[in-house]
C-alpha positions in Angstrom: 10.1 -27.4 -7.8 7.1 -29.3 -9.2 5.0 -26.1 -9.3 7.9 -24.2 -10.8 8.2 -26.7 -13.6 4.4 -26.5 -14.1 4.5 -22.7 -14.3 7.4 -22.9 -16.8 5.1 -25.1 -18.9 2.4 -22.5 -18.7 4.8 -19.8 -19.8 6.1 -21.8 -22.7 2.5 -22.4 -23.9 1.8 -18.7 -23.6 4.8 -17.8 -25.8 3.8 -20.3 -28.4 0.2 -18.9 -28.3 1.5 -15.4 -28.7 3.5 -16.2 -31.8 0.2 -17.0 -33.6 -1.2 -13.5 -32.8 1.6 -11.1 -33.5 -0.8 -8.2 -34.1 -1.9 -8.6 -30.5 1.7 -8.2 -29.3 2.1 -4.9 -31.3 -1.3 -3.6 -30.2 -0.5 -4.3 -26.5 2.8 -2.5 -27.0 1.1 0.6 -28.5 -1.6 0.7 -25.8 1.0 0.4 -23.1 3.1 3.3 -24.5 0.0 5.5 -24.7 -0.9 4.6 -21.1 2.7 5.4 -20.0 2.5 8.8 -21.8 -0.8 9.6 -20.1 0.8 8.8 -16.8 3.8 11.1 -17.3 1.8 14.1 -18.8 0.1 15.0 -15.4 3.5 14.9 -13.7 5.0 17.3 -16.3 2.0 19.6 -16.0 2.1 19.6 -12.2 5.8 20.3 -11.9 5.5 23.1 -14.5 4.6 25.3 -11.6 7.0 24.0 -8.9 10.3 22.2 -8.6 9.3 20.1 -5.6 6.0 18.9 -4.1 5.8 17.3 -0.6 9.5 16.4 -0.8 9.2 14.8 -4.3 11.0 16.2 -7.3 9.8 15.8 -10.9 12.4 13.2 -11.7 11.5 11.1 -8.7 7.8 11.1 -9.6 8.8 10.1 -13.2 10.7 7.2 -11.6 7.6 6.3 -9.7 5.5 6.2 -12.9 8.1 3.8 -14.2 7.7 1.5 -11.2 3.9 1.7 -11.5 4.2 0.7 -15.2 6.4 -2.3 -14.2 4.0 -3.4 -11.5 0.8 -3.1 -13.6 2.6 -4.8 -16.5 3.5 -7.8 -14.3 -0.1 -7.9 -12.9 -1.6 -7.7 -16.4 0.8 -10.5 -17.6 0.5 -13.0 -14.8 -2.5 -12.3 -12.6 -5.3 -10.5 -14.5 -5.7 -13.2 -17.2 -6.6 -15.7 -14.4 -8.6 -13.7 -11.9 -10.7 -12.2 -14.6 -11.9 -15.7 -15.5 -13.1 -16.5 -11.9 -16.7 -15.9 -12.7 -16.7 -18.2 -15.7 -14.9 -20.9 -13.7 -17.7 -20.9 -11.2 -20.8 -20.3 -13.4 -19.9 -22.5 -16.4 -18.6 -25.5 -14.4 -14.9 -25.1 -15.4 -13.9 -25.3 -11.8 -15.0 -28.9 -11.6 -12.3 -30.0 -14.0 -9.7 -27.9 -12.2 -10.6 -29.6 -8.8 -9.9 -33.0 -10.4 -6.4 -32.1 -11.4 -3.5 -33.4 -9.2 -2.4 -29.9 -8.4 -3.4 -27.1 -6.1 -6.6 -25.6 -7.5 -5.8 -22.2 -6.1 -2.4 -22.2 -7.8 -3.9 -23.3 -11.1 -6.6 -20.7 -11.1 -4.1 -17.9 -10.2 -1.2 -18.7 -12.6 -2.6 -20.9 -15.4 -2.9 -18.1 -18.1 -0.2 -15.7 -19.0 -0.4 -12.7 -21.4 3.2 -12.5 -22.7 2.5 -9.3 -24.7 2.0 -7.3 -21.4 5.7 -7.8 -20.6 6.4 -5.0 -23.2 4.9 -2.6 -20.6 7.4 -3.9 -18.0 10.3 -3.1 -20.4 9.0 0.4 -21.0 8.5 0.9 -17.3 12.1 -0.1 -16.6 13.3 2.4 -19.2 11.2 5.2 -17.6 12.5 4.2 -14.1 16.1 4.4 -15.2 15.5 7.8 -16.9 13.8 9.2 -13.8 16.6 7.9 -11.5 19.3 9.4 -13.7 17.5 12.8 -13.9 17.2 12.7 -10.1 20.9 11.9 -9.8 20.2 8.9 -7.6 23.2 6.6 -6.9 21.6 3.6 -5.2 23.9 1.1 -3.5 23.4 -2.6 -3.4 21.5 -2.5 -0.1 19.1 0.1 -1.4 18.4 -1.9 -4.6 17.8 -5.1 -2.5 15.5 -3.1 -0.3 13.5 -1.8 -3.2 13.2 -5.2 -4.9 12.0 -6.8 -1.7 9.4 -4.0 -1.2 8.2 -4.2 -4.8 8.0 -8.0 -4.6 6.0 -7.9 -1.4 3.8 -5.2 -2.9 3.1 -7.4 -5.9 2.1 -10.3 -3.7 -0.1 -8.1 -1.6 -1.9 -6.6 -4.6 -2.4 -10.2 -5.9 -3.7 -11.3 -2.6 -6.2 -8.4 -2.5 -7.4 -9.0 -6.0 -7.6 -12.8 -5.4 -9.7 -12.2 -2.3 -12.1 -9.9 -4.3 -12.3 -12.5 -7.0 -13.1 -15.3 -4.5 -16.2 -13.4 -3.6 -17.6 -15.0 -6.8 -18.3 -18.0 -4.7 -21.1 -16.0 -3.0 -21.8 -13.2 -5.6 -21.6 -15.3 -8.8 -20.2 -12.3 -10.7 -17.3 -10.1 -9.7 -16.8 -8.1 -12.9 -17.7 -4.8 -11.2 -15.3 -5.5 -8.3 -12.5 -6.0 -10.8 -13.3 -2.5 -12.2 -13.1 -1.0 -8.7 -9.7 -2.8 -8.1 -8.3 -1.3 -11.3 -9.5 2.2 -10.4 -8.0 2.0 -6.9 -4.7 0.8 -8.4 -4.4 4.1 -10.3 -3.5 5.7 -7.0 -0.1 4.0 -7.4 0.9 6.5 -10.1 1.4 9.2 -7.4 3.5 9.3 -4.3 1.8 8.4 -1.0 2.7 11.9 0.3 0.3 13.5 -2.2 -2.7 12.1 -0.4 -4.4 12.9 3.0 -3.5 10.9 6.0 -6.6 8.7 5.9 -6.0 7.8 2.3 -2.4 7.1 3.0 -3.4 4.6 5.7 -5.9 3.0 3.3 -3.3 2.7 0.5 -0.8 1.2 2.9 -2.8 -1.4 4.9 -6.2 -1.9 3.2 -5.2 -1.6 -0.5 -1.4 -1.8 -0.1 -0.3 -0.3 -3.5 2.2 1.9 -1.6 4.4 -1.1 -1.1 4.5 -1.7 -4.8 5.3 1.8 -6.0 6.0 4.6 -3.5 8.1 2.7 -1.0 10.5 1.0 -3.6 11.3 4.4 -5.1 11.9 5.9 -1.6 14.2 2.9 -0.9 16.2 3.7 -4.1 16.6 7.3 -3.0 17.7 6.2 0.5 14.7 7.7 2.3 13.4 4.4 3.8 14.5 2.2 6.7 14.5 -1.6 6.7 11.6 -1.6 9.1 9.4 -1.0 6.1 10.7 -4.2 4.6 9.8 -6.1 7.8 6.4 -4.6 7.8 5.8 -5.5 4.2 7.0 -9.1 4.8 4.6 -9.4 7.8 1.6 -8.0 5.9 2.5 -10.3 3.0 2.4 -13.5 5.1 -0.8 -12.4 6.8 -2.4 -11.6 3.4 -1.4 -15.0 2.0 -2.9 -16.8 5.1 -6.2 -14.9 4.9 -6.4 -15.5 1.1 -5.9 -19.2 1.6 -8.5 -19.3 4.3 -11.0 -17.4 2.1 -10.3 -19.8 -0.8 -10.9 -22.9 1.5 -14.1 -21.3 2.8 -15.3 -20.6 -0.7 -14.6 -24.2 -1.9 -16.8 -25.5 1.0 -19.7 -23.5 -0.3 -19.2 -24.4 -3.9 -21.8 -26.6 -5.7 -20.9 -28.0 -9.1 -22.3 -25.8 -11.9 -22.0 -28.6 -14.4 -24.1 -31.2 -12.6 
């Protein structure tokens, strides 16, 4: 509860900060809509020649694009503003002040900053998801919705853990800017169903860079094409990823030498 109250304080500060920069809010909304359109156009072009591809209809892929927009919006709002600062925390001595705070330094560096404007992308993603499901005539029951939410939640945590692990390499590399670009590029694969990729790529996108749990699997759960064993697998991988990320953070702190002294 203590950390929840602290996060609520972070969010309140972010909202106040956003009210001072309203143009930023509108710009983020516009950029998000353009990105959403760019994500839908390839789907429309692809299904202009066929009604179904690898078991996916056009409407289902549009729903997938909506889920991808939701996931990337949440990551951009709550995760990216923090992990993109990792290099400056280490090279400019800002981590020293964080370590002195009476709170988990890992929690603080992962959730301190919030970009409220990015939540507009989440709203537009929800709209596209609903449109895609209606066009696909999907009638998801309560169990399927719970299954999809659990998979998406695990997928978000897994992606955050992967990005955090890459950001923690700054303890040894000093700068992880290029790694962040690689992460963003890999995340683009979430726009498309897992079935569109070769077997080796599917394995990579499921276990090494688990974007499939955040996009493809939730949509399959909503359409009733997924069993609960995938939820169990996602939960297991999530716990393992959190443990490994914590161990990597602890190892990095042991190698850290104050940059301000």
